[in-house]
C-alpha positions as CSV (number, residue, x, y, z in Angstrom):
1,M,0.0,0.0,0.0
2,D,1.2,3.5,-0.9
3,P,2.5,5.1,2.4
4,A,0.7,8.4,1.7
5,L,-2.6,6.6,1.2
6,K,-2.0,4.5,4.4
7,K,-1.3,7.6,6.4
8,R,-4.5,9.3,5.0
9,I,-6.6,6.3,6.0
10,E,-5.0,6.2,9.4
11,T,-5.8,9.9,9.9
12,L,-9.4,9.4,8.9
13,V,-9.8,6.4,11.2
14,A,-8.2,8.3,14.1
15,S,-10.5,11.3,13.6
16,S,-13.4,9.8,15.6
17,P,-13.7,7.0,18.2
18,V,-16.3,5.4,15.9
19,F,-15.5,5.8,12.2
20,V,-17.3,4.4,9.2
21,F,-16.2,4.0,5.6
22,M,-19.4,3.8,3.6
23,K,-21.2,4.4,0.3
24,G,-22.9,7.7,0.6
25,S,-23.3,9.9,3.7
26,K,-24.8,9.4,7.2
27,L,-27.9,11.4,5.9
28,M,-28.0,9.7,2.5
29,P,-26.5,6.2,2.5
30,Q,-26.1,4.9,-1.1
31,C,-26.4,1.2,-0.5
32,G,-28.4,-1.1,1.8
33,F,-25.4,-2.3,3.7
34,S,-24.3,1.2,4.5
35,N,-27.8,2.1,5.5
36,N,-27.9,-0.9,7.9
37,V,-24.8,0.4,9.7
38,V,-26.2,3.9,9.9
39,Q,-29.5,2.6,11.3
40,V,-27.7,0.4,13.9
41,L,-25.4,3.2,15.1
42,N,-28.3,5.7,15.2
43,A,-30.5,3.3,17.1
44,L,-27.8,3.1,19.7
45,G,-27.3,6.8,19.8
46,I,-23.6,6.4,19.0
47,P,-21.8,9.5,17.7
48,Y,-19.6,8.6,14.7
49,E,-18.0,10.1,11.6
50,A,-18.2,8.7,8.1
51,F,-16.3,8.9,4.8
52,D,-18.1,8.4,1.5
53,V,-15.9,6.0,-0.5
54,L,-17.8,6.8,-3.7
55,S,-16.1,10.2,-3.6
56,D,-12.6,8.8,-3.7
57,P,-11.8,5.6,-5.6
58,E,-8.2,5.5,-4.1
59,V,-9.6,5.3,-0.6
60,R,-12.3,2.9,-1.6
61,Q,-9.7,0.4,-2.8
62,G,-7.2,1.3,-0.1
63,I,-9.4,0.5,2.8
64,K,-9.9,-3.0,1.5
65,D,-6.2,-3.5,1.6
66,Y,-5.8,-1.7,4.9
67,A,-8.4,-3.8,6.8
68,H,-7.9,-7.0,4.8
69,W,-11.7,-6.8,4.3
70,P,-13.1,-6.9,0.8
71,T,-16.4,-5.0,1.3
72,V,-17.8,-1.6,2.3
73,P,-19.0,-0.5,4.8
74,Q,-16.2,-0.8,7.3
75,V,-16.6,0.2,10.9
76,Y,-13.6,1.2,13.1
77,L,-13.8,1.5,16.9
78,K,-10.9,3.5,18.5
79,G,-8.7,2.8,15.5
80,E,-9.4,-0.9,15.3
81,F,-11.4,-2.6,12.5
82,L,-14.7,-3.8,14.1
83,G,-16.5,-5.2,11.0
84,G,-18.9,-4.7,8.2
85,S,-22.7,-4.6,8.0
86,D,-23.3,-8.3,8.8
87,I,-21.0,-8.3,11.8
88,L,-22.5,-5.1,13.2
89,I,-26.1,-6.5,12.8
90,E,-25.1,-9.7,14.6
91,M,-23.4,-7.8,17.4
92,Y,-26.4,-5.4,17.7
93,N,-29.0,-8.2,17.8
94,S,-27.0,-10.0,20.6
95,G,-26.5,-6.8,22.6
96,E,-22.7,-7.2,22.2
97,L,-22.3,-4.0,20.1
98,R,-23.6,-1.6,22.7
99,E,-21.4,-3.1,25.4
100,T,-18.3,-3.2,23.1
101,I,-18.7,0.4,22.1
102,E,-19.5,1.7,25.6
103,V,-16.5,-0.1,27.1
104,A,-14.2,1.2,24.4
105,L,-15.5,4.8,24.6
106,A,-15.2,4.7,28.4
107,S,-11.5,3.7,28.4
């Protein structure tokens, strides 16, 4: 991975305790999976920042290499990759997501 791109991605991820790379914006998700993540985080009342990968093809590809995860959206918690849409939904349904985020944000 290009060092400048890696640094840019790291800076984005570090810009908020909960950060989402997604298609579209928080107000206007552009795919169902991104919408799922927005709905889950909103339902929990979790503040987060997001980056629209459709606005930057370099970042869109770069995050796949960065996280070793082939799909978007990608959710990061305190700089660590948490998962995509399916993982977040599973964690939300089990109650694990709220607990994981609350513990991370409290530390």
